[in-house]
PASEBA-1860 file (N, C-alpha, C; in nm, 3 decimals):
! residues 267
1> MRSLISRP> 5.877/6.532/11.581/5.807/6.628/11.497/5.819/6.767/11.558 ~ 5.853/6.866/11.477/5.860/7.004/11.525/5.719/7.060/11.541 ~ 5.702/7.146/11.641/5.573/7.212/11.660/5.592/7.335/11.747 ~ 5.507/7.436/11.724/5.507/7.557/11.805/5.363/7.606/11.810 ~ 5.303/7.600/11.931/5.160/7.633/11.945/5.141/7.719/12.070 ~ 5.063/7.824/12.058/5.026/7.908/12.171/4.876/7.910/12.187 ~ 4.830/7.914/12.312/4.688/7.928/12.340/4.671/8.045/12.435 ~ 4.600/8.150/12.392/4.584/8.269/12.477/4.532/8.236/12.616
9> EIGTTANV> 4.592/8.300/12.716/4.554/8.286/12.857/4.583/8.148/12.915 ~ 4.652/8.064/12.838/4.689/7.930/12.886/4.841/7.914/12.885 ~ 4.902/7.918/12.767/5.046/7.903/12.759/5.093/7.870/12.619 ~ 5.218/7.833/12.610/5.282/7.801/12.481/5.360/7.671/12.495 ~ 5.359/7.592/12.390/5.439/7.470/12.387/5.515/7.464/12.255 ~ 5.636/7.411/12.262/5.717/7.394/12.142/5.791/7.263/12.152 ~ 5.800/7.193/12.040/5.884/7.073/12.033/6.003/7.108/11.945 ~ 6.119/7.122/12.008/6.240/7.168/11.941/6.320/7.048/11.890
17> VQHSTLRI> 6.354/7.053/11.761/6.432/6.946/11.700/6.551/7.006/11.627 ~ 6.670/6.952/11.652/6.791/6.991/11.581/6.862/6.867/11.529 ~ 6.930/6.884/11.416/7.011/6.776/11.361/7.158/6.817/11.353 ~ 7.193/6.922/11.426/7.331/6.966/11.438/7.357/7.003/11.583 ~ 7.479/6.981/11.629/7.521/7.028/11.761/7.552/7.177/11.749 ~ 7.486/7.259/11.830/7.499/7.404/11.818/7.515/7.471/11.954 ~ 7.589/7.580/11.954/7.603/7.664/12.072/7.534/7.798/12.042 ~ 7.443/7.838/12.129/7.366/7.960/12.110/7.398/8.054/12.225
25> SQLALDSP> 7.450/8.172/12.194/7.493/8.264/12.299/7.384/8.363/12.337 ~ 7.376/8.392/12.466/7.292/8.497/12.521/7.148/8.492/12.468 ~ 7.082/8.382/12.495/6.942/8.365/12.457/6.855/8.418/12.570 ~ 6.778/8.523/12.540/6.696/8.588/12.643/6.571/8.507/12.671 ~ 6.538/8.494/12.799/6.417/8.424/12.841/6.342/8.517/12.936 ~ 6.232/8.573/12.890/6.158/8.670/12.971/6.056/8.605/13.063 ~ 6.010/8.483/13.029/5.909/8.415/13.109/5.961/8.281/13.159 ~ 5.911/8.234/13.275/5.952/8.103/13.326/5.916/7.992/13.227
33> ALILLRHG> 5.998/7.886/13.225/5.976/7.778/13.129/6.022/7.645/13.187 ~ 5.961/7.538/13.136/6.004/7.402/13.165/6.053/7.341/13.034 ~ 6.170/7.279/13.037/6.223/7.209/12.920/6.242/7.064/12.958 ~ 6.174/6.975/12.888/6.187/6.832/12.908/6.271/6.777/12.792 ~ 6.392/6.731/12.824/6.484/6.685/12.721/6.455/6.540/12.685 ~ 6.432/6.515/12.556/6.401/6.379/12.511/6.521/6.308/12.453 ~ 6.597/6.377/12.368/6.714/6.316/12.305/6.828/6.417/12.303 ~ 6.949/6.367/12.326/7.066/6.452/12.322/7.108/6.501/12.459
41> KKTLQSGQ> 7.191/6.604/12.459/7.239/6.666/12.582/7.220/6.817/12.572 ~ 7.200/6.880/12.686/7.180/7.025/12.688/7.258/7.085/12.804 ~ 7.329/7.192/12.777/7.401/7.264/12.881/7.360/7.411/12.874 ~ 7.329/7.469/12.989/7.297/7.611/12.998/7.397/7.676/13.093 ~ 7.435/7.798/13.060/7.528/7.870/13.146/7.482/8.015/13.161 ~ 7.489/8.064/13.284/7.460/8.203/13.314/7.564/8.251/13.414 ~ 7.652/8.340/13.369/7.762/8.380/13.454/7.854/8.263/13.480 ~ 7.880/8.235/13.609/7.967/8.124/13.646/7.891/7.994/13.671
49> RRWSLEGG> 7.759/7.998/13.662/7.679/7.880/13.692/7.646/7.803/13.565 ~ 7.643/7.670/13.579/7.617/7.583/13.463/7.524/7.471/13.505 ~ 7.432/7.436/13.414/7.337/7.327/13.437/7.344/7.232/13.317 ~ 7.354/7.101/13.342/7.367/7.003/13.235/7.255/6.900/13.244 ~ 7.201/6.861/13.128/7.093/6.764/13.121/7.126/6.657/13.019 ~ 7.070/6.538/13.041/7.072/6.432/12.943/6.928/6.388/12.916 ~ 6.910/6.304/12.815/6.776/6.260/12.780/6.699/6.206/12.898 ~ 6.576/6.255/12.918/6.492/6.215/13.030/6.494/6.315/13.143
57> DAVVLAGG> 6.594/6.405/13.146/6.599/6.510/13.248/6.513/6.628/13.206 ~ 6.486/6.716/13.302/6.414/6.840/13.274/6.486/6.953/13.344 ~ 6.466/7.074/13.296/6.519/7.192/13.363/6.408/7.296/13.370 ~ 6.399/7.361/13.484/6.302/7.469/13.504/6.381/7.599/13.507 ~ 6.337/7.697/13.430/6.409/7.823/13.417/6.323/7.939/13.466 ~ 6.380/8.021/13.552/6.312/8.143/13.592/6.321/8.243/13.477 ~ 6.223/8.330/13.466/6.223/8.430/13.359/6.312/8.548/13.394 ~ 6.327/8.639/13.297/6.401/8.760/13.320/6.552/8.743/13.320
65> QSFDVFNQ> 6.604/8.653/13.238/6.748/8.631/13.234/6.790/8.579/13.097 ~ 6.921/8.571/13.077/6.975/8.519/12.951/7.068/8.402/12.980 ~ 7.074/8.309/12.886/7.159/8.191/12.900/7.241/8.170/12.773 ~ 7.361/8.114/12.792/7.432/8.054/12.680/7.388/7.908/12.677 ~ 7.351/7.859/12.558/7.292/7.726/12.544/7.377/7.642/12.451 ~ 7.403/7.518/12.491/7.479/7.424/12.409/7.396/7.298/12.394 ~ 7.342/7.275/12.273/7.261/7.158/12.244/7.344/7.056/12.166 ~ 7.358/6.935/12.222/7.438/6.830/12.159/7.350/6.715/12.111
73> LSAHGLFE> 7.386/6.657/11.999/7.311/6.546/11.944/7.332/6.418/12.025 ~ 7.232/6.331/12.020/7.245/6.198/12.081/7.333/6.110/11.993 ~ 7.357/5.989/12.039/7.435/5.894/11.959/7.368/5.863/11.826 ~ 7.237/5.885/11.820/7.161/5.860/11.697/7.147/5.985/11.611 ~ 7.217/6.092/11.648/7.217/6.213/11.566/7.095/6.300/11.578 ~ 7.035/6.305/11.699/6.913/6.384/11.717/6.918/6.461/11.848 ~ 6.866/6.583/11.842/6.839/6.660/11.963/6.691/6.695/11.961 ~ 6.621/6.665/12.071/6.477/6.695/12.079/6.442/6.735/12.222
81> ARWLLWDK> 6.365/6.841/12.235/6.325/6.889/12.368/6.186/6.950/12.360 ~ 6.107/6.925/12.463/5.972/6.982/12.474/5.977/7.103/12.567 ~ 5.932/7.217/12.518/5.923/7.340/12.598/5.778/7.361/12.641 ~ 5.761/7.416/12.762/5.629/7.450/12.812/5.640/7.583/12.886 ~ 5.559/7.681/12.846/5.556/7.811/12.911/5.414/7.844/12.952 ~ 5.399/7.901/13.071/5.268/7.933/13.126/5.229/8.077/13.096 ~ 5.099/8.101/13.086/5.049/8.237/13.085/5.083/8.302/13.220 ~ 5.120/8.429/13.217/5.165/8.499/13.338/5.062/8.493/13.449
89> ALIEGFAQ> 4.933/8.506/13.416/4.828/8.505/13.518/4.819/8.371/13.591 ~ 4.847/8.261/13.520/4.843/8.130/13.584/4.952/8.117/13.689 ~ 5.071/8.165/13.657/5.181/8.158/13.753/5.154/8.248/13.872 ~ 5.102/8.368/13.846/5.076/8.460/13.956/4.969/8.406/14.049 ~ 4.863/8.346/13.992/4.757/8.290/14.075/4.805/8.173/14.159 ~ 4.887/8.088/14.101/4.939/7.974/14.173/5.034/8.019/14.284 ~ 5.118/8.119/14.254/5.215/8.168/14.352/5.144/8.230/14.473 ~ 5.031/8.294/14.452/4.959/8.355/14.564/4.907/8.251/14.660
97> DRREARPL> 4.876/8.132/14.609/4.827/8.025/14.696/4.938/7.961/14.776 ~ 5.063/7.989/14.738/5.178/7.930/14.806/5.281/8.038/14.836 ~ 5.239/8.134/14.914/5.324/8.251/14.940/5.450/8.216/15.019 ~ 5.447/8.104/15.090/5.563/8.069/15.172/5.679/8.016/15.088 ~ 5.651/7.976/14.964/5.756/7.919/14.879/5.846/8.029/14.825 ~ 5.975/8.001/14.822/6.071/8.097/14.767/6.086/8.072/14.617 ~ 6.058/8.172/14.532/6.064/8.151/14.387/6.204/8.117/14.338 ~ 6.209/8.037/14.235/6.333/8.001/14.169/6.400/8.126/14.115
105> RQAAVLRD> 6.532/8.137/14.135/6.604/8.256/14.090/6.668/8.238/13.953 ~ 6.720/8.119/13.924/6.784/8.097/13.795/6.732/7.971/13.726 ~ 6.780/7.855/13.771/6.741/7.729/13.705/6.752/7.614/13.803 ~ 6.677/7.508/13.776/6.682/7.386/13.857/6.667/7.266/13.765 ~ 6.757/7.170/13.778/6.751/7.048/13.698/6.676/6.941/13.774 ~ 6.584/6.871/13.707/6.507/6.763/13.766/6.546/6.632/13.697 ~ 6.583/6.531/13.777/6.625/6.404/13.721/6.535/6.291/13.773 ~ 6.548/6.176/13.712/6.472/6.058/13.755/6.322/6.086/13.761
113> LGPEFQDS> 6.272/6.150/13.658/6.130/6.183/13.651/6.051/6.059/13.609 ~ 5.947/6.030/13.683/5.867/5.913/13.651/5.771/5.936/13.536 ~ 5.706/5.830/13.489/5.613/5.842/13.377/5.493/5.931/13.409 ~ 5.453/5.939/13.536/5.338/6.022/13.571/5.366/6.170/13.545 ~ 5.488/6.214/13.577/5.525/6.353/13.550/5.521/6.379/13.399 ~ 5.580/6.290/13.323/5.583/6.309/13.179/5.443/6.303/13.119 ~ 5.356/6.218/13.175/5.217/6.213/13.128/5.148/6.346/13.156 ~ 5.177/6.406/13.272/5.117/6.536/13.304/5.161/6.643/13.205
121> VERAVAAI> 5.289/6.638/13.166/5.338/6.732/13.067/5.266/6.712/12.934 ~ 5.247/6.588/12.893/5.179/6.562/12.766/5.033/6.607/12.770 ~ 4.968/6.593/12.886/4.830/6.640/12.898/4.824/6.793/12.890 ~ 4.924/6.859/12.948/4.929/7.005/12.939/4.953/7.050/12.795 ~ 5.041/6.978/12.727/5.067/7.008/12.586/4.940/6.991/12.503 ~ 4.866/6.883/12.529/4.741/6.858/12.457/4.638/6.967/12.486 ~ 4.641/7.021/12.608/4.546/7.127/12.643/4.572/7.254/12.563 ~ 4.699/7.278/12.532/4.734/7.393/12.449/4.708/7.363/12.302
129> SNAPQVPA> 4.740/7.243/12.259/4.733/7.207/12.117/4.592/7.183/12.068 ~ 4.504/7.135/12.155/4.368/7.095/12.114/4.263/7.182/12.179 ~ 4.271/7.311/12.151/4.181/7.407/12.214/4.032/7.373/12.196 ~ 3.988/7.331/12.077/3.844/7.303/12.062/3.796/7.186/12.149 ~ 3.886/7.090/12.177/3.847/6.971/12.252/3.867/6.985/12.403 ~ 3.952/7.078/12.444/3.983/7.094/12.587/3.938/7.231/12.634 ~ 3.832/7.237/12.717/3.783/7.366/12.767/3.892/7.443/12.841 ~ 3.881/7.575/12.841/3.984/7.659/12.902/4.006/7.626/13.048
137> EIARHRMA> 3.900/7.599/13.122/3.915/7.569/13.264/3.995/7.441/13.285 ~ 3.970/7.341/13.202/4.046/7.216/13.212/4.192/7.243/13.175 ~ 4.213/7.324/13.072/4.349/7.355/13.028/4.427/7.424/13.140 ~ 4.363/7.517/13.210/4.431/7.587/13.321/4.466/7.489/13.431 ~ 4.377/7.396/13.460/4.406/7.295/13.563/4.524/7.207/13.523 ~ 4.530/7.173/13.395/4.642/7.089/13.350/4.775/7.163/13.360 ~ 4.774/7.292/13.328/4.897/7.370/13.341/4.934/7.387/13.488 ~ 4.833/7.406/13.573/4.859/7.419/13.716/4.911/7.288/13.774
145> EILVWLSL> 4.870/7.176/13.717/4.916/7.046/13.766/5.068/7.036/13.754 ~ 5.125/7.091/13.648/5.270/7.090/13.633/5.335/7.174/13.743 ~ 5.273/7.285/13.777/5.325/7.369/13.884/5.322/7.295/14.018 ~ 5.220/7.211/14.037/5.215/7.129/14.159/5.329/7.029/14.159 ~ 5.352/6.963/14.046/5.464/6.870/14.035/5.595/6.940/14.070 ~ 5.614/7.060/14.018/5.738/7.133/14.045/5.750/7.167/14.194 ~ 5.638/7.204/14.254/5.643/7.236/14.398/5.683/7.113/14.480 ~ 5.644/6.993/14.435/5.683/6.871/14.504/5.832/6.843/14.488
153> HNVALAAP> 5.893/6.907/14.387/6.038/6.900/14.370/6.105/7.025/14.428 ~ 6.031/7.097/14.514/6.082/7.218/14.580/6.121/7.327/14.481 ~ 6.045/7.338/14.374/6.067/7.442/14.275/5.940/7.527/14.265 ~ 5.953/7.656/14.291/5.840/7.749/14.281/5.873/7.854/14.175 ~ 5.774/7.889/14.094/5.792/7.989/13.989/5.716/8.116/14.023 ~ 5.767/8.226/13.973/5.700/8.355/13.989/5.726/8.437/13.864 ~ 5.629/8.519/13.828/5.650/8.610/13.715/5.759/8.709/13.754 ~ 5.850/8.744/13.661/5.956/8.839/13.693/5.899/8.969/13.750
161> QSVTMAAR> 5.955/9.016/13.862/5.903/9.136/13.928/5.950/9.264/13.861 ~ 6.075/9.268/13.819/6.129/9.389/13.755/6.144/9.362/13.606 ~ 6.059/9.424/13.527/6.062/9.405/13.383/6.144/9.517/13.321 ~ 6.250/9.480/13.251/6.336/9.580/13.188/6.267/9.640/13.066 ~ 6.318/9.756/13.022/6.264/9.817/12.901/6.289/9.727/12.781 ~ 6.406/9.662/12.777/6.434/9.570/12.666/6.332/9.457/12.662 ~ 6.294/9.404/12.779/6.195/9.297/12.785/6.058/9.348/12.740 ~ 6.024/9.472/12.778/5.896/9.530/12.733/5.895/9.543/12.581
169> LRSLFAGS> 6.007/9.582/12.524/6.015/9.593/12.378/6.003/9.456/12.313 ~ 6.072/9.356/12.367/6.063/9.222/12.308/5.919/9.171/12.311 ~ 5.848/9.199/12.421/5.708/9.159/12.431/5.623/9.230/12.327 ~ 5.649/9.357/12.306/5.575/9.435/12.207/5.606/9.384/12.066 ~ 5.733/9.363/12.036/5.773/9.315/11.903/5.714/9.178/11.872 ~ 5.704/9.093/11.976/5.659/8.955/11.955/5.522/8.949/11.890 ~ 5.439/9.051/11.910/5.306/9.051/11.851/5.308/9.057/11.700 ~ 5.414/9.115/11.643/5.424/9.126/11.497/5.568/9.162/11.459
177> LSEPWTMS> 5.653/9.061/11.451/5.794/9.087/11.421/5.816/9.132/11.277 ~ 5.717/9.111/11.190/5.731/9.154/11.051/5.698/9.302/11.033 ~ 5.644/9.365/11.137/5.608/9.507/11.128/5.734/9.592/11.119 ~ 5.730/9.701/11.039/5.848/9.790/11.027/5.859/9.882/11.149 ~ 5.902/9.827/11.262/5.907/9.902/11.388/6.008/10.018/11.379 ~ 5.970/10.130/11.437/6.060/10.245/11.447/6.060/10.294/11.590 ~ 6.164/10.370/11.625/6.173/10.427/11.759/6.052/10.515/11.790 ~ 6.009/10.595/11.693/5.896/10.686/11.717/5.765/10.610/11.737
185> SVAARLAM> 5.742/10.503/11.658/5.617/10.429/11.672/5.611/10.355/11.805 ~ 5.725/10.301/11.849/5.729/10.228/11.975/5.714/10.325/12.092 ~ 5.781/10.440/12.087/5.769/10.540/12.193/5.624/10.584/12.208 ~ 5.555/10.601/12.096/5.414/10.642/12.101/5.329/10.534/12.167 ~ 5.355/10.408/12.137/5.278/10.298/12.198/5.303/10.289/12.347 ~ 5.424/10.324/12.389/5.458/10.317/12.531/5.429/10.448/12.603 ~ 5.372/10.544/12.531/5.334/10.674/12.588/5.453/10.745/12.652 ~ 5.563/10.751/12.577/5.681/10.823/12.624/5.750/10.886/12.505
193> SEATLRRR> 5.840/10.979/12.530/5.913/11.044/12.422/6.024/10.953/12.371 ~ 6.070/10.980/12.249/6.181/10.903/12.195/6.306/10.919/12.282 ~ 6.326/11.041/12.332/6.445/11.067/12.415/6.441/10.983/12.543 ~ 6.322/10.972/12.604/6.308/10.891/12.725/6.332/10.744/12.696 ~ 6.276/10.695/12.586/6.295/10.555/12.548/6.443/10.527/12.522 ~ 6.509/10.616/12.449/6.651/10.598/12.419/6.734/10.601/12.547 ~ 6.699/10.690/12.639/6.774/10.702/12.764/6.758/10.577/12.850 ~ 6.637/10.523/12.857/6.614/10.404/12.939/6.682/10.282/12.881
201> LSAEGVTF> 6.684/10.270/12.749/6.756/10.160/12.686/6.906/10.173/12.708 ~ 6.956/10.297/12.697/7.098/10.320/12.718/7.140/10.282/12.860 ~ 7.052/10.308/12.957/7.083/10.272/13.096/7.095/10.121/13.113 ~ 7.031/10.044/13.023/7.040/9.897/13.028/7.152/9.845/12.938 ~ 7.222/9.936/12.871/7.335/9.897/12.788/7.297/9.840/12.653 ~ 7.178/9.877/12.602/7.132/9.827/12.472/7.080/9.943/12.388 ~ 7.059/9.915/12.260/7.000/10.013/12.170/6.870/9.957/12.113 ~ 6.787/10.046/12.060/6.661/10.004/12.002/6.684/9.904/11.889
209> GAVLTDAR> 6.776/9.937/11.799/6.802/9.850/11.685/6.853/9.714/11.727 ~ 6.938/9.710/11.830/6.993/9.583/11.876/6.884/9.495/11.936 ~ 6.793/9.554/12.013/6.684/9.477/12.074/6.591/9.422/11.967 ~ 6.559/9.505/11.866/6.470/9.461/11.759/6.535/9.347/11.679 ~ 6.661/9.363/11.641/6.729/9.260/11.564/6.737/9.130/11.643 ~ 6.772/9.141/11.773/6.785/9.021/11.854/6.650/8.951/11.871 ~ 6.542/9.028/11.887/6.409/8.968/11.899/6.374/8.893/11.770 ~ 6.406/8.952/11.657/6.376/8.887/11.529/6.459/8.760/11.510
217> MSFAMTLL> 6.589/8.769/11.540/6.675/8.653/11.521/6.642/8.541/11.619 ~ 6.610/8.577/11.743/6.577/8.475/11.844/6.449/8.401/11.807 ~ 6.349/8.475/11.756/6.225/8.408/11.715/6.250/8.325/11.590 ~ 6.335/8.374/11.502/6.370/8.295/11.383/6.435/8.163/11.426 ~ 6.520/8.169/11.528/6.580/8.046/11.580/6.472/7.950/11.629 ~ 6.375/8.004/11.703/6.265/7.921/11.753/6.188/7.856/11.638 ~ 6.161/7.933/11.533/6.089/7.878/11.418/6.170/7.772/11.345 ~ 6.299/7.792/11.335/6.385/7.691/11.271/6.387/7.561/11.350
225> QSTDHAVT> 6.386/7.573/11.483/6.392/7.456/11.568/6.257/7.385/11.582 ~ 6.147/7.460/11.576/6.018/7.402/11.614/5.914/7.401/11.502 ~ 5.952/7.440/11.380/5.862/7.427/11.265/5.941/7.374/11.146 ~ 5.869/7.337/11.042/5.933/7.294/10.918/5.921/7.401/10.810 ~ 5.894/7.526/10.850/5.882/7.635/10.754/6.014/7.654/10.678 ~ 6.002/7.691/10.552/6.120/7.722/10.471/6.188/7.847/10.525 ~ 6.318/7.858/10.501/6.393/7.974/10.550/6.337/8.103/10.492 ~ 6.293/8.101/10.367/6.236/8.222/10.306/6.110/8.266/10.381
233> RIASNVGY> 6.028/8.171/10.422/5.906/8.204/10.497/5.941/8.259/10.635 ~ 6.039/8.199/10.700/6.081/8.245/10.833/6.137/8.386/10.823 ~ 6.216/8.411/10.719/6.271/8.546/10.699/6.159/8.648/10.689 ~ 6.056/8.615/10.610/5.942/8.705/10.595/5.867/8.724/10.726 ~ 5.853/8.616/10.804/5.781/8.624/10.931/5.848/8.718/11.030 ~ 5.978/8.735/11.019/6.048/8.823/11.114/6.092/8.954/11.049 ~ 6.032/8.988/10.935/6.049/9.122/10.881/6.155/9.140/10.774 ~ 6.197/9.031/10.709/6.299/9.043/10.604/6.242/8.998/10.470
241> ESASRFSV> 6.241/9.089/10.374/6.197/9.052/10.240/6.302/8.969/10.168 ~ 6.427/8.991/10.204/6.538/8.919/10.141/6.587/8.807/10.232 ~ 6.578/8.682/10.184/6.625/8.568/10.263/6.776/8.573/10.281 ~ 6.847/8.625/10.180/6.993/8.632/10.191/7.034/8.734/10.296 ~ 6.965/8.846/10.301/6.997/8.947/10.404/6.965/8.892/10.542 ~ 6.854/8.821/10.552/6.818/8.757/10.679/6.927/8.660/10.722 ~ 6.977/8.579/10.628/7.079/8.479/10.661/7.207/8.545/10.711 ~ 7.241/8.661/10.651/7.360/8.734/10.696/7.342/8.780/10.840
249> RFRARFGF> 7.224/8.836/10.872/7.197/8.883/11.008/7.195/8.766/11.106 ~ 7.137/8.655/11.064/7.129/8.538/11.151/7.269/8.486/11.183 ~ 7.353/8.477/11.081/7.489/8.428/11.103/7.567/8.525/11.193 ~ 7.545/8.654/11.175/7.614/8.752/11.258/7.573/8.738/11.405 ~ 7.446/8.703/11.427/7.396/8.690/11.566/7.442/8.560/11.631 ~ 7.434/8.447/11.558/7.458/8.318/11.620/7.589/8.251/11.580 ~ 7.650/8.294/11.470/7.776/8.234/11.429/7.762/8.118/11.334 ~ 7.641/8.088/11.289/7.619/7.981/11.192/7.497/8.016/11.108
257> APTAVRGH> 7.484/7.950/10.993/7.374/7.979/10.901/7.242/7.921/10.951 ~ 7.128/7.977/10.909/6.998/7.922/10.950/6.984/7.774/10.914 ~ 7.038/7.732/10.801/7.026/7.593/10.759/7.098/7.497/10.852 ~ 7.196/7.547/10.927/7.273/7.459/11.016/7.185/7.403/11.128 ~ 7.080/7.476/11.164/6.991/7.431/11.271/6.926/7.297/11.233 ~ 6.903/7.278/11.104/6.838/7.157/11.056/6.936/7.056/10.999 ~ 7.065/7.081/11.021/7.165/6.982/10.983/7.218/6.995/10.844 ~ 7.193/7.111/10.779/7.244/7.132/10.644/7.368/7.220/10.650
265> CRT> 7.464/7.191/10.569/7.591/7.265/10.572/7.588/7.386/10.477 ~ 7.495/7.389/10.384/7.495/7.498/10.288/7.451/7.626/10.355 ~ 7.502/7.742/10.311/7.464/7.872/10.364/7.357/7.934/10.278
END
């Protein structure tokens, strides 16, 4: 079952389901994440480094980087993965208690995970999903429990220290991707001139329009993978009144139609 749920000051969980084998290029990840692969195969690449997983494996990803992702279907025609992301304050608090640990720089694959680890992940997911039944303090402990498990596998997480301007914009856009964002409105929110904002983005090799479009398309990908919303609704959620125009932008970004994520061949 697809799902995407966030709980303020706790974290976010998503259950990603695909019915097509897909390659996704340059997917930005600003925050650390755990991916527990249930069905299928997953390959991530960053530069010359590559990490491969099969069903039952997990991968821990440091934030502040981009990956090329290749999701392959299982023999039964399914790809499914559970994502878990922590609130930044939880990671920072945990890291301070373990200052001697060296934070993960890119990614680490975990294999042969026992049922206790997976049960801990499910309890953390429930803490995010069932806010009325799970008090915030219990939810934080459950999320921290996963960090303890990772530390026992010699994996330590830290919030990214250097936040790029593009990452700041993606964080700002994430609050309301349907908003008609402009360079002037964003510059005002960041308390800087348009010229300064444009110059800082140029130094990172990106443009305002490219960051906004990529943020919209990347979140649309997440919604296609982790919800059953219609494409027209997803288009509206990320700022497109026209589903056909949205589909054109999506195909230009990823190389396939939005419907392909769910195993449909029609455009």
